C-alpha positions in Angstrom: 0.0 0.0 0.0 1.3 3.4 -1.0 1.2 6.2 1.6 -1.4 8.2 -0.4 -3.9 5.3 -0.6 -5.8 5.9 2.6 -5.7 8.3 5.5 -4.5 5.6 7.9 -1.7 4.5 5.5 -0.7 8.1 5.0 -0.4 8.8 8.7 1.5 5.6 9.3 4.0 6.5 6.5 4.5 10.0 7.7 5.2 8.8 11.3 7.6 6.1 10.0 9.4 8.3 7.5 9.9 11.5 9.6 10.0 10.5 13.2 13.7 9.6 13.4 16.3 12.1 14.7 19.1 9.9 13.3 17.7 10.2 9.8 17.2 14.0 10.0 20.7 14.6 11.3 22.2 12.0 9.0 21.2 11.3 5.4 18.5 14.1 5.4 20.9 16.7 6.8 18.1 18.7 8.4 16.2 18.7 5.1 19.1 20.1 3.1 20.0 16.7 1.5 17.2 14.0 1.6 19.7 11.3 0.8 21.2 13.3 -2.0 24.0 15.6 -0.8 24.8 16.6 -4.4 21.4 18.2 -5.0 22.2 21.8 -5.5 18.6 22.9 -5.2 18.6 21.7 -1.6 21.7 23.7 -0.5 21.2 26.2 2.3 21.9 29.2 0.0 19.6 27.9 -2.7 16.8 27.3 -0.3 17.1 30.8 1.1 17.0 32.2 -2.4 13.9 30.2 -3.1 12.2 31.5 0.0 13.1 35.1 -0.9 11.4 34.6 -4.2 8.4 32.4 -3.2 7.7 33.4 0.5 8.9 36.9 1.1 6.4 38.7 -1.2 3.6 37.3 0.8 4.9 38.1 4.3 3.3 41.2 5.6 6.4 42.8 7.3 8.3 41.8 10.5 7.4 41.2 14.1 4.6 38.7 13.1 2.9 35.9 15.0 3.7 32.9 12.8 2.6 29.3 12.9 4.5 26.6 11.0 2.8 23.2 10.3 5.1 20.3 9.7 8.3 21.9 10.8 10.5 18.8 10.3 14.0 19.6 11.4 13.6 23.4 10.9 14.5 24.1 7.3 11.6 26.6 6.8 11.7 27.6 10.5 15.1 29.1 9.9 13.6 31.4 7.2 10.4 32.2 9.1 12.4 33.3 12.2 13.5 36.4 10.3 9.9 37.7 10.3 8.6 36.4 13.6 7.8 38.1 16.9 6.5 34.7 18.0 6.9 31.4 16.1 4.9 28.3 17.0 6.0 25.0 15.5 3.6 22.2 15.0 4.3 18.6 13.9 2.8 15.1 14.3 6.3 13.8 15.1 7.8 14.3 18.5 11.4 13.8 17.2 11.0 16.8 14.9 9.9 19.0 17.7 12.8 17.9 19.9 15.3 18.7 17.1 13.7 22.1 16.5 13.5 22.9 20.3 17.2 22.3 20.5 18.1 24.0 17.2 16.2 27.1 18.0 16.7 27.3 21.8 18.3 30.7 21.5 15.2 32.1 19.9 13.0 33.0 22.9 9.9 33.4 20.6 9.8 29.8 19.5 7.3 27.3 21.0 6.6 23.7 19.9 3.4 21.8 19.9 2.7 18.1 19.2 -0.2 17.6 16.8 -2.5 14.6 17.0 -3.4 12.5 13.9 -6.8 14.3 13.9 -5.1 17.5 12.7 -6.7 19.5 15.5 -5.4 23.0 15.7 -7.1 23.9 19.0 -3.6 24.5 20.5 -3.7 27.8 18.6 -6.9 28.9 20.2 -6.9 32.4 21.7 -3.8 33.6 19.9 -4.7 34.4 16.3 -1.7 34.6 13.9 -0.6 36.7 11.0 0.8 33.8 9.0 0.4 30.0 8.8 3.2 28.4 6.7 4.2 25.0 5.6 6.8 23.8 3.1 7.5 20.3 1.8 5.1 18.7 4.4 1.6 19.0 2.9 3.0 17.4 -0.3 3.0 14.1 1.7 -0.4 14.6 3.4 -3.6 12.9 2.3 -6.2 15.4 0.8 -8.7 14.6 3.5 -6.3 15.6 6.2 -5.3 18.7 4.2 -9.0 19.7 4.2 -9.2 19.3 7.9 -6.3 21.7 8.3 -7.7 24.3 5.8 -11.1 24.4 7.3 -9.6 25.5 10.6 -7.3 28.3 9.2 -9.9 31.1 9.2 -10.5 30.5 12.9 -6.8 31.0 13.8 -5.8 33.8 11.4 -6.2 37.4 12.2 -8.3 39.4 9.7 -6.0 39.9 6.7 -3.9 37.0 7.9 -2.4 34.6 5.4 -1.6 31.0 4.9 1.2 29.9 2.6 1.0 26.2 1.9 3.2 24.1 -0.3 1.4 20.9 -1.5 1.2 18.4 -4.4 -0.2 20.3 -7.4 -0.7 17.5 -9.9 -2.0 14.6 -7.9 -0.4 11.3 -7.0 3.2 10.6 -7.9 5.2 7.7 -6.5 8.5 9.5 -6.8 8.7 11.7 -3.7 5.4 10.1 -2.3 3.2 12.9 -3.5 -0.5 12.6 -2.6 -3.7 13.2 -4.6 -4.0 17.0 -4.0 -4.0 19.3 -7.0 -3.9 23.0 -7.5 -7.6 23.0 -8.5 -8.7 20.9 -5.5 -6.8 23.2 -3.2 -8.4 26.3 -4.6 -11.8 24.7 -4.2 -11.0 23.8 -0.5 -9.7 27.3 0.3 -12.7 29.1 -1.2 -15.2 26.6 0.5 -13.8 27.5 3.9 -14.0 31.2 3.8 -10.6 32.2 2.6 -9.5 34.1 -0.6 -6.9 32.6 -2.9 -4.2 35.3 -3.4 -2.2 33.2 -5.8 -0.9 29.7 -6.8 2.7 29.2 -7.9 4.3 25.9 -9.0 7.8 25.7 -7.5 8.8 22.8 -9.8 7.0 20.5 -12.2 4.8 19.0 -9.5 4.5 21.0 -6.3 2.3 24.1 -5.9 2.3 26.8 -3.3 -1.1 28.2 -2.6 -1.3 31.5 -0.8 -4.6 32.3 0.9 -5.9 35.2 2.9 -8.6 35.7 5.6 -10.9 38.6 4.6 -10.6 41.8 6.6 
């Protein structure tokens, strides 16, 4: 069974694949290698350049309250920290949160939260945020779980707040374990749950970043 076939299989795969500190600090090199240290597009400088192009235009200034879903070992976290007054990191895997808590221990604004498999974002209640962001995580998440996240975004964003979500844009692909989400499906979900699509950008031949905004 492939990880995208059912919600249960998808959750099991995401726990098994990403909940290993040894893999993150070894072959994956904190997300900058993924078993391929020669991949130039995964280099730290290349990733920062990508975020300056893809993320920065949609970040509304500095001193923001930011939430990251699926923080992994902190590759995107390192970029988000530039804009954050407070940065909350969420992941379904405890080893990821331990790595990030140690990696960013000198950042007093960083907090970590363990998510359950039900994708419940109630840990954010009472503290609406300016930005929800995720990169290279939702590409592996089953569409039913993605919808569960998206339907909660409006409740946890400030008016005018944005979500910046990287996901599979062309459906299932075995290479890279991409799930059945598409750019069209994502747009439909966003609009169905009270958010406005600001833009959709393909970052490669398969993966799409959808930027959404809560109306003022």
